[in-house]
C-alpha positions in Angstrom: 78.8 -152.2 -84.5 80.9 -153.0 -87.6 82.0 -156.4 -88.6 85.6 -157.3 -87.5 86.0 -159.7 -90.5 85.0 -157.6 -93.5 84.8 -154.1 -92.0 81.7 -153.3 -94.1 78.6 -154.8 -92.6 76.7 -154.0 -89.5 76.4 -156.8 -86.8 72.8 -157.9 -86.3 71.0 -160.5 -84.2 69.8 -163.6 -86.1 69.1 -167.3 -85.8 70.9 -170.1 -87.6 71.1 -173.9 -87.6 74.3 -175.9 -87.0 75.2 -179.4 -88.1 77.7 -181.7 -86.4 78.9 -185.1 -87.7 80.9 -187.5 -85.5 81.5 -191.2 -85.6 78.7 -191.8 -88.1 76.2 -189.8 -86.1 74.6 -186.6 -87.2 73.1 -183.9 -85.0 71.3 -180.6 -86.1 70.5 -177.8 -83.7 68.1 -175.3 -85.2 67.3 -171.7 -84.3 70.5 -170.9 -82.5 70.8 -167.2 -81.6 73.8 -165.6 -83.3 75.3 -162.2 -84.1 75.9 -162.0 -87.8 77.3 -159.6 -90.4 74.7 -158.3 -92.9 77.5 -158.0 -95.5 79.7 -161.0 -95.4 77.5 -163.5 -93.4 80.1 -164.3 -90.7 78.4 -165.3 -87.5 79.3 -165.5 -83.8 77.9 -167.2 -80.7 78.3 -165.6 -77.3 79.8 -167.7 -74.5 76.7 -168.9 -72.8 75.0 -169.8 -76.1 78.1 -171.7 -77.3 78.2 -173.7 -74.0 74.5 -174.6 -74.3 75.0 -175.7 -77.9 78.0 -177.8 -77.0 76.1 -179.5 -74.2 73.1 -180.2 -76.5 75.3 -181.7 -79.3 77.2 -183.9 -76.7 73.9 -185.3 -75.4 72.4 -185.8 -78.9 75.5 -187.5 -80.4 75.8 -189.8 -77.3 72.3 -191.3 -77.8 71.0 -190.8 -81.3 72.3 -191.8 -84.8 70.4 -188.8 -86.3 68.9 -186.1 -84.2 67.3 -182.7 -84.8 66.4 -180.4 -82.0 65.7 -176.7 -81.6 68.1 -174.6 -79.5 65.2 -174.0 -77.0 65.5 -177.6 -76.0 68.9 -177.0 -74.5 69.1 -177.0 -70.7 70.0 -173.7 -69.1 73.5 -173.6 -67.6 73.5 -172.6 -64.0 
């Protein structure tokens, strides 16, 4: 599949980290499964992955000043 952003690259599966800062707290989730363009680097999360990442960030930012967790620590959404 071609990239909708640049029109040049092929979309491939990959893994990336994401950092969120909120109210003086920092959270990093590593190894998040993404679809990314090999040409421009744009990346996308599918719906279930995005929900799991949001839940993990919400939990981390509520309890820790600084937290780093792998995506695999996220609880599955029923």
